C-alpha positions in Angstrom: 16.8 2.8 18.4 13.4 4.4 17.8 13.9 4.5 14.0 14.6 0.8 13.8 11.6 0.0 16.0 9.3 2.1 13.9 10.8 0.8 10.7 10.1 -2.8 11.7 6.8 -2.0 13.3 5.5 -0.1 10.2 6.7 -2.9 7.9 4.9 -5.5 10.0 1.6 -3.7 10.6 1.2 -1.7 7.4 3.1 -3.8 5.0 3.0 -7.5 6.1 -0.3 -7.7 8.0 -2.6 -6.8 5.1 -0.9 -9.3 2.9 -0.8 -12.1 5.6 -4.5 -11.6 6.4 -6.1 -10.6 3.1 -4.0 -11.8 0.1 -4.8 -14.9 -1.9 -2.9 -18.1 -1.1 -0.7 -17.8 -4.2 0.3 -14.2 -3.4 1.1 -15.1 0.2 3.2 -18.0 -0.9 5.1 -15.8 -3.4 5.6 -12.7 -1.2 5.6 -13.6 2.5 8.8 -15.8 2.7 11.0 -12.9 1.7 9.0 -10.3 3.6 8.9 -12.1 6.9 12.7 -12.6 6.9 13.4 -9.0 6.1 15.0 -9.7 2.8 12.3 -7.4 1.3 10.0 -4.7 2.7 6.4 -3.7 2.1 5.0 -0.1 2.0 1.6 1.3 2.5 0.1 3.9 0.1 -3.2 5.2 1.5 -3.0 8.9 1.8 -2.9 11.2 -1.2 -0.8 14.4 -1.6 -2.5 17.3 0.0 -3.7 15.2 2.9 -6.4 13.2 1.3 -7.1 10.3 3.6 -10.8 9.9 3.2 -12.3 7.7 0.5 -14.6 10.5 -0.6 -11.6 12.7 -1.4 -9.5 10.0 -3.2 -8.5 10.9 -6.7 -6.5 7.8 -7.4 -8.7 5.3 -9.0 -9.2 1.8 -10.4 -10.7 1.7 -13.9 -12.2 -1.6 -15.1 -10.1 -3.1 -17.9 -11.4 -6.6 -18.7 -13.1 -9.1 -16.5 -11.2 -9.3 -13.2 -8.6 -6.7 -14.2 -8.2 -3.0 -13.5 -5.9 -0.2 -14.4 -4.8 2.0 -11.6 -4.3 5.8 -12.0 -3.3 8.6 -9.6 -0.9 9.6 -7.0 -0.5 8.3 -3.4 1.9 8.9 -0.5 4.0 5.9 0.5 4.8 5.7 4.2 7.5 4.1 6.3 10.1 2.1 4.4 9.4 3.7 1.1 12.9 3.7 -0.3 13.3 0.0 0.4 9.8 -1.2 -0.4 9.7 -4.0 -3.0 6.0 -4.5 -2.4 3.3 -1.7 -2.1 -0.2 -2.0 -0.6 -2.1 0.6 -2.5 -5.7 1.9 -1.9 -7.8 3.4 -4.7 -11.4 4.1 -5.3 -13.3 2.6 -8.2 -14.0 4.8 -11.1 -17.7 3.8 -11.3 -18.4 3.8 -7.5 -17.2 5.3 -4.2 -16.0 1.9 -3.1 -12.2 1.5 -2.3 -10.2 -1.6 -3.1 -6.7 -2.5 -1.8 -4.2 -4.1 -4.2 -0.7 -5.5 -3.6 1.8 -4.4 -6.2 5.4 -5.4 -6.9 7.9 -2.6 -7.3 8.6 -3.5 -10.9 5.0 -3.4 -12.0 4.7 -1.5 -15.3 3.4 2.0 -14.7 4.3 2.0 -11.0 6.8 4.8 -10.1 8.1 5.5 -6.6 9.6 9.0 -6.4 12.2 9.6 -3.7 10.9 12.9 -2.5 13.5 13.1 0.3 10.7 14.2 2.7 11.1 12.9 6.2 8.3 13.3 8.6 7.3 12.9 12.2 9.1 12.1 15.3 11.7 10.1 13.4 13.7 11.7 10.7 14.8 8.4 9.3 11.3 7.4 8.0 10.1 8.7 4.6 7.0 9.7 2.9 7.6 9.4 -0.8 5.2 9.7 -3.8 3.7 6.7 -5.6 2.5 7.4 -9.2 0.1 4.9 -10.7 0.3 5.4 -14.5 -2.1 2.7 -15.8 -0.8 -0.1 -13.6 -2.6 -3.3 -14.7 -3.8 -5.4 -11.8 -5.6 -8.7 -11.6 -8.2 -10.0 -9.1 -5.5 -12.1 -7.4 -3.7 -8.9 -6.4 -6.7 -7.7 -4.4 -6.3 -7.6 -0.6 -9.7 -8.9 0.5 -12.6 -8.4 -1.8 -13.2 -5.7 -4.4 -14.6 -2.7 -2.6 -13.5 -3.8 0.9 -10.2 -1.8 0.9 -11.3 0.5 3.7 -11.7 -2.5 6.0 -8.2 -3.7 5.2 -6.8 -0.2 5.8 -8.7 0.3 9.1 -7.5 -3.0 10.4 -3.8 -2.2 9.5 -4.0 1.4 10.8 -5.6 0.3 14.1 -2.8 -2.3 14.7 -0.2 0.3 13.7 -1.6 2.9 16.2 -1.5 0.3 19.0 2.0 -0.7 18.1 3.3 2.8 18.0 1.6 3.7 21.3 
């Protein structure tokens, strides 16, 4: 079943891989046991509505709050297993610089809203592209995937592995 293969492949390459390779040890210990067994799923929110997939066009942003914390604002597209995602890897630019950071968010984070748009794309009608709204989501440094400002490296690595897996 192509849908099942893509569902698992996208979860593993876009959802799990950034966490497994770039999250802090405590975040890995908390999230990976349930993600690797399939009890929970992870989504990938990189693109923005209207096709924005370049850091220079990102409108979603991280605004510095207090030392080591940010508030996230904006709208992203959530790919793959969006309706079942309990964890979201989200990519936003910093308000005060063009640098992009990647953060891992739990579905119940205050200010995080995942809208079931019902939009199904691509070769497989069973995969979704829903909308993620970031309404002042408070994130801490431990939620960074990699270093602050290194989100494009995290995204490129995950997307490269995804392209290879899909091919």
